[in-house]
C-alpha positions as CSV (number, residue, x, y, z in Angstrom):
1,M,-10.7,34.4,-52.1
2,L,-12.2,31.8,-49.7
3,I,-9.6,30.4,-47.2
4,E,-11.8,29.1,-44.5
5,G,-11.5,25.5,-45.7
6,A,-7.5,25.8,-46.4
7,F,-6.6,26.4,-42.6
8,D,-7.6,25.2,-39.3
9,S,-9.4,27.2,-36.7
10,R,-6.4,28.4,-34.9
11,A,-4.4,29.4,-38.1
12,L,-7.5,31.5,-39.2
13,A,-7.7,33.2,-35.8
14,N,-4.1,34.0,-35.8
15,M,-4.5,35.4,-39.4
16,N,-7.5,37.4,-38.3
17,I,-5.4,38.9,-35.2
18,A,-2.5,39.5,-37.3
19,L,-4.5,41.7,-39.9
20,D,-6.0,43.7,-37.1
21,R,-2.7,44.1,-35.3
22,V,-0.7,45.2,-38.3
23,C,-3.5,47.6,-39.5
24,E,-4.8,49.1,-36.3
25,N,-1.8,51.5,-35.9
26,V,-1.1,52.6,-39.4
27,A,-2.5,55.5,-41.1
28,N,-5.2,54.4,-43.5
29,G,-5.0,51.1,-41.9
30,Q,-8.7,50.6,-42.2
31,K,-8.8,51.2,-45.8
32,H,-9.8,48.2,-47.9
33,T,-6.9,48.6,-50.3
34,V,-4.3,48.6,-47.3
35,R,-6.2,45.6,-45.4
36,K,-6.2,43.8,-48.8
37,R,-2.4,44.2,-49.3
38,V,-1.7,43.0,-45.7
39,A,-4.3,40.1,-45.9
40,R,-2.6,38.8,-49.1
41,Q,0.9,38.6,-47.4
42,I,-0.6,37.0,-44.4
43,I,-2.5,34.3,-46.6
44,K,0.9,33.8,-48.6
45,C,2.7,33.2,-45.5
46,A,0.1,30.8,-43.9
47,R,0.2,29.0,-47.1
48,S,4.0,28.4,-46.7
49,G,3.3,26.7,-43.4
50,N,4.1,29.7,-41.1
51,T,0.9,30.2,-39.1
52,T,2.2,31.3,-35.7
53,L,0.7,34.8,-34.8
54,G,4.5,36.3,-34.8
55,D,5.1,34.9,-38.4
56,L,1.9,36.0,-39.6
57,T,2.1,39.6,-38.0
58,A,5.8,39.9,-39.5
59,A,4.5,39.0,-42.9
60,G,1.8,41.7,-42.6
61,R,4.2,44.4,-41.6
62,R,6.5,43.3,-44.4
63,A,3.7,44.2,-46.8
64,L,3.3,47.7,-45.5
65,I,7.2,48.3,-45.6
66,E,7.0,47.3,-49.4
67,V,4.2,50.1,-49.9
68,V,5.8,53.0,-48.2
69,P,9.0,53.2,-50.1
70,A,7.2,52.9,-53.6
71,R,5.0,55.7,-52.5
72,N,7.8,58.0,-51.2
73,N,9.7,57.4,-54.4
74,A,6.6,58.3,-56.6
75,K,6.2,61.6,-54.6
76,R,9.7,62.2,-54.9
77,E,9.8,61.6,-58.6
78,G,6.7,63.6,-59.1
79,A,8.2,66.7,-57.1
80,L,11.4,66.4,-59.2
81,T,9.3,66.2,-62.5
82,A,7.3,69.4,-61.5
83,A,10.6,71.1,-60.5
84,A,12.2,70.3,-63.8
85,L,9.1,71.5,-65.7
86,T,8.9,74.7,-63.7
87,H,12.5,75.4,-64.5
88,A,12.3,74.4,-68.0
89,T,9.2,76.9,-68.6
90,S,11.0,79.7,-66.8
91,T,14.1,79.4,-68.8
92,I,12.1,79.7,-72.0
93,R,10.5,82.9,-71.1
């Protein structure tokens, strides 16, 4: 997705800074998948006309907040499934 032509130089600079700020202090923040998710939210924010550094950074942080609960729920569900399976097999014996 090429965005250079869609935004002015100030907006692009703010987008890059926001991406770096959001990802620099996050575990796995340098992984491509994490940066890609954050970047998509930043681009979406900028396309809606919000190109201040604060708005773009907030949008990037929201992308991470959406990821964490989903992963925690998946881990919790996996743990519950494993516990249920262990219980079911132990009662059969």
